[in-house]
C-alpha positions as CSV (number, residue, x, y, z in Angstrom):
1,X,-123.6,-203.5,60.9
2,X,-123.8,-204.4,57.2
3,X,-126.1,-202.6,54.8
4,X,-129.0,-204.6,53.4
5,X,-128.0,-206.6,50.3
6,X,-130.0,-204.4,48.0
7,X,-127.7,-201.5,48.6
8,X,-124.5,-203.4,48.1
9,X,-122.3,-201.8,45.4
10,X,-123.2,-203.0,41.9
11,X,-119.5,-203.5,41.3
12,X,-119.5,-206.5,43.6
13,X,-118.4,-209.5,41.7
14,X,-121.5,-211.6,42.3
15,X,-123.9,-209.0,41.0
16,X,-121.7,-208.3,38.0
17,X,-121.7,-212.0,37.1
18,X,-125.5,-212.2,37.2
19,X,-125.8,-209.3,34.9
20,X,-123.8,-211.2,32.3
21,X,-126.3,-214.1,31.9
22,X,-128.3,-214.0,28.7
23,X,-128.1,-214.0,24.9
24,X,-125.1,-212.4,23.2
25,X,-123.5,-212.1,19.8
26,X,-120.2,-213.9,20.1
27,X,-117.3,-215.1,18.0
28,X,-114.9,-218.1,18.3
29,X,-111.4,-217.1,19.5
30,X,-109.5,-220.3,20.3
31,X,-109.7,-223.9,21.5
32,X,-107.8,-226.2,23.8
33,X,-108.0,-229.9,24.0
34,X,-108.4,-231.4,27.5
35,X,-107.9,-235.1,28.4
36,X,-108.1,-237.3,31.5
37,X,-106.7,-240.7,32.3
38,X,-110.0,-242.5,31.6
39,X,-110.0,-241.7,27.9
40,X,-112.3,-238.6,28.1
41,X,-111.4,-235.9,25.6
42,X,-113.0,-232.5,25.7
43,X,-112.7,-229.4,23.5
44,X,-112.7,-226.2,25.5
45,X,-113.5,-223.3,23.2
46,X,-113.1,-219.6,24.1
47,X,-115.5,-217.1,22.6
48,X,-115.4,-213.3,22.7
49,X,-118.7,-211.4,23.3
50,X,-119.3,-208.9,20.4
51,X,-122.3,-207.3,22.0
52,X,-124.8,-205.8,22.6
53,X,-123.1,-205.2,25.9
54,X,-120.0,-206.6,27.7
55,X,-118.1,-206.4,24.4
56,X,-114.7,-208.1,24.5
57,X,-115.5,-210.3,27.5
58,X,-114.4,-213.9,27.1
59,X,-116.6,-216.9,27.8
60,X,-115.8,-220.6,27.3
61,X,-117.7,-223.7,26.5
62,X,-116.7,-227.3,26.9
63,X,-117.7,-230.0,24.4
64,X,-117.1,-233.7,25.0
65,X,-115.6,-235.3,21.8
66,X,-114.6,-238.7,23.3
67,X,-115.6,-240.7,26.3
68,X,-115.4,-244.5,26.4
69,X,-117.5,-244.5,29.6
70,X,-120.4,-242.4,28.3
71,X,-121.4,-242.6,24.6
72,X,-124.3,-240.3,25.5
73,X,-122.0,-237.4,26.5
74,X,-120.2,-237.8,23.2
75,X,-123.5,-237.7,21.3
76,X,-124.4,-234.5,23.2
77,X,-121.0,-232.9,22.4
78,X,-121.4,-233.8,18.7
79,X,-124.9,-232.4,18.6
80,X,-123.8,-229.1,20.3
81,X,-120.8,-228.7,18.0
82,X,-122.9,-229.5,15.0
83,X,-125.5,-226.8,16.1
84,X,-122.6,-224.3,16.7
85,X,-121.3,-225.0,13.2
86,X,-124.7,-224.6,11.7
87,X,-125.2,-221.2,13.5
88,X,-122.0,-220.1,11.8
89,X,-123.4,-221.1,8.4
90,X,-121.2,-224.2,8.1
91,X,-122.6,-227.6,7.0
92,X,-119.8,-229.5,8.7
93,X,-117.0,-228.7,11.1
94,X,-113.6,-230.4,10.3
95,X,-111.5,-227.9,12.3
96,X,-112.4,-225.3,14.8
97,X,-110.4,-222.7,12.8
98,X,-113.4,-222.7,10.3
99,X,-115.4,-220.8,13.0
100,X,-112.9,-217.9,13.0
101,X,-114.4,-214.5,12.1
102,X,-118.1,-215.8,12.1
103,X,-120.5,-214.2,14.5
104,X,-123.3,-216.3,16.1
105,X,-125.9,-215.9,18.9
106,X,-125.1,-217.8,22.1
107,X,-126.4,-217.9,25.6
108,X,-124.2,-217.3,28.7
109,X,-125.1,-218.9,32.0
110,X,-123.4,-218.9,35.4
111,X,-122.0,-222.3,36.4
112,X,-122.0,-223.8,39.8
113,X,-118.6,-222.1,40.6
114,X,-120.0,-218.7,39.8
115,X,-118.2,-218.3,36.5
116,X,-119.9,-217.3,33.2
117,X,-119.8,-220.0,30.6
118,X,-121.5,-220.9,27.3
119,X,-124.8,-222.7,27.7
120,X,-125.2,-224.8,24.5
121,X,-128.5,-226.5,25.8
122,X,-128.0,-229.5,23.5
123,X,-127.5,-227.0,20.6
124,X,-130.8,-225.2,21.1
125,X,-129.1,-221.9,22.3
126,X,-127.1,-221.3,19.1
127,X,-128.5,-219.2,16.2
128,X,-127.2,-217.2,13.3
129,X,-126.3,-213.6,13.9
130,X,-125.9,-210.5,11.7
131,X,-122.4,-210.5,10.3
132,X,-121.4,-207.0,11.4
133,X,-118.0,-205.6,12.0
134,X,-115.9,-207.8,14.3
135,X,-114.4,-206.3,17.4
136,X,-111.5,-208.8,17.0
137,X,-108.7,-207.0,15.1
138,X,-108.6,-208.1,11.5
139,X,-105.0,-209.3,11.7
140,X,-106.0,-211.7,14.5
141,X,-108.6,-213.3,12.3
142,X,-106.6,-213.4,9.0
143,X,-103.4,-214.6,10.5
144,X,-104.0,-218.2,11.4
145,X,-101.5,-218.7,14.1
146,X,-99.5,-221.9,13.6
147,X,-100.8,-224.3,16.2
148,X,-101.0,-228.1,16.7
149,X,-103.9,-230.0,15.2
150,X,-105.7,-231.0,18.4
151,X,-107.3,-234.0,16.8
152,X,-104.3,-235.4,14.9
153,X,-104.7,-235.9,11.2
154,X,-108.3,-237.1,11.4
155,X,-111.2,-234.8,11.5
156,X,-113.2,-233.9,14.6
157,X,-115.1,-237.1,15.2
158,X,-118.6,-236.4,13.9
C-alpha cells in the first residue's frame, strides 16, 4: 500500500518542480534559433537563476520572431523581447549578446510537460533587478564566444 501523497518524499521530481514556480532574479546565458518548414522562426533563450533560491538552475523562454501564418504571435514575441530588453536597461535590442551580464526579474512557470520555463506574460513579468554580483563566472561574461549571428546581418526584427 502506498503512503498518502502528503508524505511522499519532497525530493520527488514533481514536488521539486512546483517549488520552482515564482519570481526570480535571472541572467541571460545563451540563445538558439529554431525554425520549422512553414517559415516560423523562434529564439529560444536560456537564463540562469541568480536567486534568491535555486541559484544556478537554468530556465528557457521561447520568443517568436517570424511567422507568416500568425502576425499576432510575432507581435507578442516582439513585445516580450522589448520588455525583456527594457528590464535590462536597454532601449533597443539588436543582438541578444547585449543582455549578457545584466540581471532582471522574471517569472518561472511550469509548462504542460512539467518543465520549468520563463513566463513572459506579454512582457508584464519582466522588471529591473538590483545589479549585484553575478554567479556566472566573469570570464564567461567578458569572453564573447565566437558564434554565428542567428539573424544574419540584419537586426532582430523589431
